[in-house]
C-alpha positions in Angstrom: 116.3 31.7 183.0 116.3 30.4 179.5 112.6 31.1 179.1 113.1 34.7 180.1 115.9 35.0 177.6 113.7 33.7 174.8 111.0 36.1 175.7 113.4 39.0 175.7 114.7 38.0 172.3 111.2 37.7 170.9 110.3 41.1 172.3 113.4 42.7 170.8 112.6 41.1 167.4 109.0 42.4 167.6 110.2 45.9 168.6 112.7 45.9 165.7 109.9 44.8 163.4 107.6 47.5 164.6 110.4 50.1 164.3 111.2 49.0 160.8 107.6 49.2 159.8 107.3 52.7 161.3 110.5 53.9 159.7 110.2 52.4 156.3 108.9 54.6 153.4 108.6 54.1 149.7 108.9 57.0 147.3 107.6 56.6 143.7 109.5 57.4 140.6 107.6 60.6 139.8 107.8 61.8 143.5 110.5 63.4 145.7 110.6 63.1 149.5 111.2 66.1 151.8 112.0 65.2 155.5 111.2 67.5 158.4 112.8 66.5 161.7 111.1 68.1 164.6 109.8 70.8 162.3 113.1 71.5 160.7 113.9 70.9 157.1 116.5 68.3 156.6 119.1 68.7 153.9 118.9 66.3 151.0 115.8 65.2 149.0 114.9 61.6 149.2 114.9 60.1 145.8 112.5 57.4 144.4 112.7 53.9 146.0 112.9 52.6 149.6 113.9 55.1 152.4 113.7 55.3 156.2 113.0 57.9 158.7 113.1 58.2 162.4 109.6 57.3 163.8 107.9 59.9 165.9 110.6 62.4 165.0 110.7 62.8 161.3 107.9 63.7 158.8 108.2 62.7 155.2 106.3 64.8 152.6 106.1 63.5 149.1 105.9 66.1 146.3 104.6 65.2 142.8 107.1 66.2 140.1 104.8 65.6 137.1 103.5 68.3 134.8 100.2 69.6 136.1 97.5 70.7 133.7 95.3 73.3 135.3 92.4 75.1 133.6 92.1 78.8 134.2 88.4 79.9 134.8 87.0 82.2 132.2 87.7 85.9 132.9 85.6 88.8 131.8 87.5 91.9 130.6 87.6 94.9 128.4 90.2 95.1 125.7 92.2 98.2 124.8 89.8 99.1 122.0 86.8 98.9 124.5 85.3 95.5 123.5 83.9 93.2 126.2 85.3 89.7 125.9 85.3 86.5 128.0 88.6 84.6 127.8 89.6 81.3 129.4 93.0 79.5 129.3 94.9 76.5 130.4 98.3 76.4 132.2 100.9 73.7 132.3 103.5 73.7 135.1 105.7 71.4 137.2 107.6 71.5 140.5 111.4 71.7 140.0 112.3 72.2 143.7 110.3 70.1 146.1 111.7 71.8 149.3 110.9 75.3 148.0 107.4 74.3 146.9 106.7 73.2 150.5 108.5 75.9 152.4 108.0 79.1 150.2 104.2 78.8 149.6 101.4 77.2 151.5 99.7 75.7 148.5 101.5 76.1 145.3 98.6 74.9 143.2 96.2 77.5 144.5 98.9 80.2 144.2 99.6 79.3 140.6 95.8 79.3 139.8 95.3 82.8 141.3 98.3 84.2 139.6 97.1 82.8 136.2 93.7 84.5 136.6 95.1 87.9 137.5 97.7 87.7 134.7 94.9 86.8 132.2 92.8 89.8 133.2 95.9 92.0 132.8 96.8 90.7 129.4 93.2 91.2 128.2 93.3 94.9 129.2 96.6 95.5 127.4 95.6 93.8 124.1 93.4 94.6 121.2 90.6 92.4 119.9 92.5 91.6 116.7 95.4 90.4 118.8 93.2 88.1 120.9 91.8 86.5 117.8 94.8 86.3 115.4 98.0 86.9 117.4 97.6 84.4 120.3 101.2 83.1 120.2 102.5 86.5 121.3 99.9 86.8 124.0 100.6 83.3 125.3 104.3 84.1 125.6 103.5 87.3 127.5 101.1 85.5 129.8 103.7 82.8 130.5 106.3 85.4 131.5 103.9 87.2 133.8 103.1 83.9 135.6 106.6 82.5 135.6 108.2 85.5 137.3 106.8 85.0 140.8 106.5 81.2 140.4 110.2 80.7 140.2 110.6 81.6 143.9 108.0 78.9 144.7 110.0 76.1 143.1 107.5 75.9 140.3 108.3 76.3 136.6 105.6 77.3 134.1 105.9 75.1 131.1 103.2 76.5 128.8 100.2 78.8 128.8 97.5 78.6 126.1 94.4 80.8 125.6 91.6 78.4 124.9 88.6 80.4 123.8 87.6 84.0 123.3 83.8 84.6 123.6 82.5 87.7 121.9 79.1 89.5 122.1 76.5 88.6 119.5 76.5 92.1 118.0 80.3 92.0 117.6 80.0 88.6 115.8 77.5 90.0 113.4 79.6 93.1 112.7 82.7 90.9 112.1 80.7 88.7 109.7 79.6 91.8 107.7 83.1 93.0 107.6 84.4 89.7 106.3 81.7 89.5 103.7 82.5 93.0 102.5 86.2 92.2 102.3 85.5 89.1 100.2 83.3 91.0 97.9 86.0 93.6 97.4 88.5 91.0 96.6 86.1 89.4 94.1 85.6 92.7 92.3 89.3 93.4 92.1 89.9 89.9 90.7 87.1 90.4 88.2 88.5 93.8 87.1 92.0 92.3 86.7 90.6 89.5 84.5 88.8 92.1 82.4 92.0 94.0 82.0 94.0 90.9 80.9 91.2 89.9 78.5 91.2 93.4 76.9 94.9 93.2 76.4 94.6 89.8 74.7 91.7 91.1 72.5 93.8 94.1 71.5 96.7 91.8 70.5 94.3 89.6 68.6 92.8 92.5 66.7 96.3 93.8 65.9 97.2 90.4 64.6 94.0 90.0 62.5 94.3 93.5 61.0 97.3 92.3 58.9 95.3 89.3 57.6 91.7 90.2 56.7 91.0 86.6 55.8 91.5 85.7 59.5 88.5 87.8 60.5 86.3 86.0 58.0 87.5 82.7 59.3 86.8 83.7 62.8 83.3 84.8 61.7 82.7 81.4 60.1 83.8 79.7 63.3 81.3 81.8 65.3 78.5 80.9 62.9 79.4 77.2 63.2 79.4 77.5 67.0 76.0 79.2 67.0 74.5 76.6 64.6 75.8 73.8 66.8 74.0 75.1 69.9 70.7 76.1 68.3 69.9 74.7 64.9 66.7 76.8 64.5 68.7 80.1 64.6 69.6 81.7 61.3 72.7 83.9 61.4 73.2 86.6 58.7 76.5 88.3 58.8 76.4 92.0 58.1 79.4 93.2 56.1 81.5 95.7 57.8 82.7 97.1 54.5 79.2 98.6 53.9 79.4 100.6 57.1 82.8 101.8 56.1 81.5 102.9 52.6 78.7 104.9 54.3 81.2 106.6 56.5 83.4 107.6 53.5 80.4 108.9 51.5 80.0 112.7 51.2 76.7 114.4 52.2 76.0 115.5 48.5 76.3 111.9 47.3 74.0 110.7 50.1 71.4 113.4 49.3 71.4 112.6 45.6 71.1 108.9 46.4 68.1 109.5 48.6 66.4 111.7 46.0 66.9 109.2 43.3 65.4 106.4 45.4 62.4 108.6 46.3 61.8 109.7 42.7 61.9 106.1 41.5 59.4 105.1 44.2 57.0 108.0 43.2 57.3 107.5 39.4 56.2 103.8 39.5 52.5 104.3 40.4 51.9 107.7 38.7 53.2 107.0 35.1 50.2 105.1 33.6 47.6 107.7 34.8 49.5 110.7 33.2 49.9 108.9 29.9 46.2 108.0 29.7 45.2 111.7 30.4 47.4 113.1 27.7 46.1 110.6 25.1 42.4 111.4 25.8 42.7 115.2 25.8 45.0 115.7 22.8 46.7 119.0 21.9 45.1 122.2 23.2 43.4 124.5 20.7 45.5 127.3 19.4 48.7 125.8 20.6 51.1 123.5 18.8 51.3 120.0 19.9 55.0 120.2 20.6 54.5 122.8 23.4 52.8 120.5 25.8 55.5 117.8 25.9 58.1 120.5 26.2 56.4 121.9 29.3 55.7 118.5 30.7 59.3 117.4 30.4 60.8 120.3 32.2 63.0 118.8 34.9 62.9 120.0 38.4 65.9 122.1 39.4 68.6 120.1 41.2 70.0 121.3 44.5 73.0 123.6 44.2 76.3 122.4 45.6 78.4 125.1 47.0 82.0 124.6 47.9 81.6 126.0 51.4 84.1 125.0 54.0 82.8 122.3 56.2 84.6 119.9 58.5 86.4 117.2 56.6 86.8 119.2 53.4 83.4 118.0 52.0 81.1 120.3 50.0 78.0 121.5 51.7 74.6 120.9 50.0 72.2 123.8 50.1 68.8 123.7 48.4 67.7 126.7 46.3 63.9 127.5 46.6 62.3 127.7 43.1 58.7 127.8 42.0 57.6 124.4 40.9 54.6 124.1 38.6 52.2 121.2 38.9 53.6 119.8 35.7 57.0 119.4 37.4 55.7 116.6 39.4 55.4 114.4 36.4 58.3 112.1 35.6 60.5 113.0 32.7 59.6 111.3 29.4 62.1 109.6 27.1 63.8 111.9 24.5 63.0 109.6 21.6 59.3 109.6 22.4 57.1 111.7 19.9 54.0 113.5 21.0 50.7 112.2 19.5 
């Protein structure tokens, strides 16, 4: 009798142990447990730690509540400005309601992946190429809203969506490179023109300042000569006076003509004077003529150009030459008045 009682107690203990082992469950910190009893959802979500269920009656499903990182496969599309691009993205989401994630949708991961792909194609068709390249934050927000709207009913919350890469055709890359190069060249030219404008203003101010002090211009010229001599010692710098150019500008045409004629006469008289004197000494006075007639004819000066006060621009007199008959003797230079004929 006692033996049968001991065996019954041992059997009961073993049964209790087996029941406890079959009913015991452990839920991790990042998980939540959902119990289905005979296929019906039980109220209450099992939290992390130790929990029990009814063996052979209850089913415990554990749902991961961590943020899931899911890459979105690259999608080919045509932008609003008719450019073919290939865009891929990454999506971050998490389950906020374990029961809804199991009941509302068969596989919430697959559902979120498909929704992300279709939304990505849609956002590509509604955007321009410039927006895909430079305004990605706005596109990310729009893509997040498009995915998050249906995902709320699945117990899933979209945490963030990011566009990873935008692949362009090679022809489009070359065109964009040429555009960027042209834009940089334009900016360089504008900066250079602005610098020239500022430099011209400063030079005008410097010229205005130096005009009041002529010695400042001479000092600046000497500084330039010193700078040139320091760089190349073999270079000889001869400053040309600006006052000479101003004098030539102020000179009248009549004065200029007279100066040119005087210089040309002096050049012609230098080599011809000794020959004329030797010829007159050897021939002597002509027969039947007084000796004083020949010097008088020889010393006849050439007629000077007449200056007429005609109206010319600037109020200067106009020089006009009067044609006269010039004898061969007129080509001889004038002799001195104190010289006596032989």
